N, C-alpha and C positions, 0 to 999 in steps of 0.2 A: 410670358404667354403673349401670342398674337395680340397686337393692338386693335380695339373695335375701330371700324369703318367710321368717318366723319357721320355724324347725323345726317340724315336726307330731310329735304324739306320740299314743300309744294306751295305754292300761292296759287289758292283757287278762288276762281272769279266766277261768281253765279249771276246770270243775266235773266232778263225777263223772259222766259219761257215755262211753260206749265210743267216742264220736265224739271223744274228746279226742286221739285219736292223730294227727288232722289238724290239731291245734295247730301243731307244728312247720312244716309247709307253709305255713300262713297266717303265721306269723312271719317265715319265711325271704322270701315275696313282698312283704310290707309294708316290710322293711328294703330289699329290693331297689328300692322306691319311696321310698326317703329317708325313711320314717316310721320315729321311734324307738318301740320297743317293750318296755315292762316288764310282768312277769307276776306274777299271784298264783296261786297255785294251791291249790286246796281239798285236804282229806284225801282225798275220792272222786278227784278228779281224778290224784292221784298214784299210784292204782292202776293207770293207764292211761300216764302219762308220768312221767319222772322231772324233778326240778328241775335237774338237771346237764345235761340235753338242752335245755332251755329256755334255761338261762343262756349255754350255748354260742352257740345260735342268736341270742338277743337281744342279747348282749352286756351284759347287765344282771344284777344279783343278782335271784334269783326270792323272792319273798315269799310264805310260808306261815304264819307263826304270829302270831296277834293279840297273845299275850303275849310276844312277843320282846322281851328286855331291851334289847336294842341298839337297835332301831328304836322301841320305844315311849317311850324316855326323852325323845324328841323328837315324841311323838305321831305315831308313824309312819303309822297308819291314816288320820288326818286330812291328811296331807301327800301320801298316796297318792291320797286320793280327789280332790285338788284340783290334782294336779300335770300330769296330762294334758289333752289338748284332747277326749278321747273315751275313754270306757269300753266295751269290747267284750265281753260275756259268750259267750264261744265254746269248747266249747258249754255252754248252759244247760240243766241237769236240771231236771226236773220239782221235786225237792227245793228247788234252789236259787230257781226262780220262786215256789214257795209263801212261801219266807221273805222274799223281796223284797216280795211284795204284801202280807204280814202284819207288815212292817215290824222283822222279827227282826234282831239284830246278836249271833249267838253264835259267829261265826268272822271270821276276817279279811276274807273275801269279802264277807259279808254286811253287816259293820260298815262296810267301804268304800262300798258301794252306798248304805248309809243316810246315811253324811256327806256325800255329794257333791252339787254341783248342775251338775256336769257332763253333757253328753248321754251317753245310755246306749243302747246297742245290743244286742241278744241274737239268738244263733243257736240256737234250741232243738235238742236231741237226745234223744229218748226212745223208747221202745214206743209202738207206735199206741194200745193202750188207756189208755196213762198220758196221751198226748196228749189222747184223745177224751174223758176222765174230766170229768164236770161240774166237780169242784173245781179241775183245771188249766184249764179254759175261763174257770171265773169268775176265777181269777189273772191270765189273759191279759188279759181286759177290762180289770180292775183297773189294769194296768200300762200297758197302752195309753192309759187316759184319763190317767194321771199323764205322758205323753210318751215312753214308752220305744218305740223303734223296733224293731219284729221282722223277722227276716231268714227267711223259711221258717217251719216246716219245709215239706218237700217229701213226696210220696209215694214210696216206694220200699222196697227190700227191707232188712229189719233184721237186725242181727247174730244176733237170736234165730230168724231164718228167717221170721217174719211179714212182712207185705206191708201197706204202707199210710202215711198221714201221721206225722210223727215223724221222719223221717230228716233230718240236718242238711243244710242246703245246703253245696255244696262251698266249699273255702277260696277259690277264685277269685272266687265270689259275694261271699264276706265282703270280700276285698280290693275289689271293685269299688265295693260300698258305701261303706267306709270313704274310698276315692278320691273318691267323689261327694260325701260329706259335706265333705270339705276343699275340695274344687272350689266347693262352694255358698258356703263362707266365702270362698273367693279372689274370688268376684264381687263381694264387698261392699268388700275391702281389697287386690286385687292389683293391680299395675302395669297389668295389661290390664282391670281391671274396668270394665263398660260397653262394652267394645268386643266386635264380632261378627265373626268369622272363618271364613271358606268354605275347606276344605282338602278338594283331590282326592287320591286315593291308590289305589294298585294297578295292575294291568294292564288293558287291556279283552280281552275275548274277541270275535272277530268269526267268527260259525259259517260253515263250508263246507256242512255238512250235519248231521243231527241229533246225531253223534257226533264230529264234527271241528270245528275251528276254528284260525284264525291267533292267535297271541299273543306275549307275550315273557316274558322271565325276572324280571320285577318281582315282588317279594313284597309290597310295600306297607308294609315294615317302617318305612321314613322316613317317610312320611305319616302314619301311625298315630303314631308317635313324637311327630312333630310337633302332631297335634292334641292328644295328652296334654300336651306342654308347654306348648301356649297355655292348655289348659283350667288346668292348675297355676297359670297368673300370672292367672287371673280372667276370661279370655274365654270368652264363650259362642260354642262351636264348632259347625258345621255340617261334618260329615264325609261326602263321597260316595265311595263305594268300589267299585271293581272287584272281580273274584272274588279272595278271598285266603283262606288259612287262619288269620288271626289274630281274636283275640278282640277284639270292638269294644272303644273305650276308654269308661271310666266316665264318666258324669256329662254327657254330650254326646248331640247328635241325629246320628244315623247314618242314610244311605239306601245302598241297594245296588243295584248294576245290572251288567250284563254287556257292552254294547256300548259304543262311543264314542258314538254317536247317543244312546243311553240316558242316559250320563254328562252329555253337553252339556245334554239337556232337563231333567235334573234340577238342573244347576248353573245354568242360565238362570232356570229357575223359582224357585229359592232366591233368586237375586240379585234377582230382580223384587219378591219379597215381604218380602225382609230388605234392610236399608240395610247390607252389610257395609262394615266399616273396612278389611278385607284379604282378599285371595283369595290362597291359595298353591296352586299347580297342581302337586303332585308326581307325580301320576298319569301313568304310562307310557302314555299313549294311543296306540292304533295309527294308523298314518298312514294306511292304507288296509283296505278290506274289501272280501272277494269280491263281483264284480258280481250274481253269481247265487248263491242259497243253494238247496241240493237238498232237497226235502221228504222224499226217504228216503235212506238211507245209500248212498253212492258204492260200486258194487260192483266187484270185479275177476271176469272171467270166464274168464280163462285166466291161463297164467303169462307170456304174451308181451303182456298188456295194456300199452299206452301209457297215461301218466297223462292224465287229463281236462284239458283246456285251463283254465287259470286266469286270468281277469280282474279287474283290480280297479279299485276306484274310491277316490276320496280321502274320507277321514273329516273330519268338522267341526273345526275349529281352536278348541277350546274355550278356551285361553289367550288367544288373538287376539281371540276375541268378547268376553270378558270385560274386555280391556284398552280396547276400542273407546270413546271418550268418549260418555257417555250419562247421564243422571239416575241410574241404577243401578249405575254404575261405581264399584267399591270404591275407597277412597282409595288404596289401595296394592295393586297386583296383582304378584305373584312367581310366576316361572316356574322351572321345572327343565330343565336340558338335559344329558341323558346322551349323552356323546360317546365316540367310541373313538380320536380323533386330534385334533390341533391343537385341544385342548379350549377354551381362552380365545377362539382366534380364531372358533371356530364359535358359541361361546356370546354373544359380542359381537354377532354378525351375528344370531342369534335374538332378542337383545333389541330391537334395531333394528325387526327384521321384525316381531315380535310387538306392539310398542307397550307391553310392559308395564314397570314400573318397576325391578324386580331381576330378575337371573337367578342361581340357583345351580346351577352345572354340576360336572360329575364325570365321571370316566374310567370307563367301564364296558367297557373292552376286555378281551381275554383276559388272564386271570391276574390281574384287579383283584379279584375275588371280592366285587364291590360289590353286583350285582344278586342277591338272594336271601341274601346275607350280612349279616353283623353289624356290620361297620364301613364308614365312608364318608369320603372325603377330597374337600372341595369348594372352589370358588373362588365367593366372592360378589362379583357385580358390579353394580353401580349405573351411574348415568348418567355418575359422575366418579371412581369409584373401584374399585379392586380389592382384595379379601383373600383370601390364599391360606391356608386353614385347615390344620391338620396333619391326619392320619388320625386319627379318632375313632370310638367308637360311634356307631351311629345316634341313640341317645338323647341323647348329649352333642351332636351336631350339632345336633339339635332343639332342645335347650335352649338352644345359642347363637343359634341362628334366632330363636327366642321372644324372647328377650332382648335382641337387637338390634332386632327389632321394635318392642318395648315401648319402647326407647330413642327410635325414630324418632317415635312417636306423643308422647312426652314433650317432643321438639323438633322437630316437624315442619318447621320452617322451615330446618333445617340437613341437609345431606346428611351419609352416614357419614363 
């Protein structure tokens, strides 16, 4: 099996901005993505969030004191500055930015930042007038020239009641930037480095009139999780998504669509312009669409109205088209089969009918809680082997499938 990537680690420096109250949410989301987090808390930051909170969420001791006898007997500030893959200052106050630009080292946070050659990412949070001040802008310019990455700030309402630039970006935005950083690294060293993968995800909506449509219960969670898992292993991922309520995966290309025909056009256009190594069609594409779409809302005129006749037309078969032999066919085409009965038999028939290489089948019948749920139980079917996987989170299903795909590319002459 493909060896797991080296654990990813972040040193989070929390300074004295009221936006420090968002740090716990950031820690929680980074750890959920498997990233180790250690915290340095400044004296100002401790006015808004406690060391105990940060320690409980990070699972690591929180560092606050430059002159700690315990830590500094082994030059703790030097070890901290070099132990992480990425240093994130969130929030970054105007004061800490000024000390960074001036090369000061009068507390643990500034000393760590001066002693490091690790990439540094900052998420400023301060009053609009502090942000706009020429001194702050000069400090920002200096830090940018030194290679510091800035996330925001954005314009918004301040805690003081003023409005303007200076509001810290949301923790989810910082999390996405951190994930994108690590995924850029994985594109150089990951087991899928150099590979291009196409993923379709979500449902399609087939309009009846301006307010109604035909659809299914797909949430897109499995496809989005798969796009993330492939990116974590170093692949360049192109995600084509139907309508979902999900946040797009960090660090990849995403195109959105509504109907099956739109998804098909985007997928084939992408396949013609990019030599995909793999295409994974997780999308629950509507098999049919209304033959006629009304320009205006279909109205009832009385309580005894009969429903309007509904004629249907077949939608294009995206999986079959991607599987057709052609110069643009991906080396590996994987389809998904959502079934409600005789799952394996129907999936085997789909594998033969579509011409794809693998099928991932699951039971979405009543009571399965798969469509829209957080777990999945799948059967992986290839031309000569069947694997029954246990019920897992959709994230774990995605990681297993991404790892299986990486193993196949390492030994493409062998079947599973």
